[in-house]
N, C-alpha and C positions, 0 to 999 in steps of 0.2 A: 503493499498499499505506499504510493508517495503522500509526503504530509508535503502542505505548502512552505516555501525560504520565511514568513512570513510569522508561522504555527513556533519554526524551530527559535527563530532569534524572539520568541516574547517568553517561552517554557526559560531560557538561556537567561532572561534578566529579571525574573520573578525573583524579590527578595527572599529569603525566611527570614533575615534577622536582621538588626543594627550590631554590628562591632560595640561595645563603649557604651556611653550615654548618651541622652538627645541629645546634641550641643543647644539645643534652646531651652531646657532643661532646666525647675526654678526660674524661668525669666534669665536668663543666662542670654548676650548678645554677643552678635558673633559681628565680623569687621565688616561682610556686606549685608547688614540685615533681615533678610529675609531667607535669604544661601547662606549655606553654612557646611564646613567641612566634616565629611561622613565618612565611612565604612562600613559595608554593608555585606550578609553572603549573599551567595544567590543560588538556586537552587540546588544549581549544578557542581556548588561547591566551592566558586570560582569567587574572586569578592570582586566590589565593585569601588572604588577609591571616588570621592567626589572633593575633588580639591580646585586651586587657582592651579587656570592651566600658563607654565612658564616655560611652554617649551622654546620659545622664539630665542628668551633670553637664555636658558640652560644648552641651546645647543651648540655643541662644543668646548662642553663645560664639563663633560662627565667622567665618572670615573677612568682608568682606564681599561680597556672595553669594553666597558657600556656599550648600548647601541641603543637606536628606538628604527622601526620599522616605518613604512612612509606613514602608515593609518594609526601608529601609535600619539601618543600624548604624553609632555613628563606635566605632573601633576605634582604639586605642593601641597601638602598638609600639613598646621600645627603638630609639632612636640609633642605636646599638650590630646591631642586625637590620638595620637598611636600609643602613647601608653599607660593612654584608660582605657584603652582596646585588648590592651596585649592581653589580661585578663580571662578577655574572651577565644580567641583565635587559639585556634585546640592545636596540640600535640602535631597530630598527622591529620 
């Protein structure tokens, strides 16, 4: 049975949980007010990161051996976001 491509994409982008606290919990404000840095787990086990796109600024400044493909973007998230998500990141 053929599955339409859009169906596969939708399934891959189904968020199952947030890693770390809601960035707006307890009335917290973020630098972009309505938006927020966030880390979400997807139904397929991969992760989605919401952050500031710094691709243009970071291009050519990555660690030795690090690179990106044309469809990838370089995203910056605050250290606090990742540290607060640490307890929710699976070991395997």
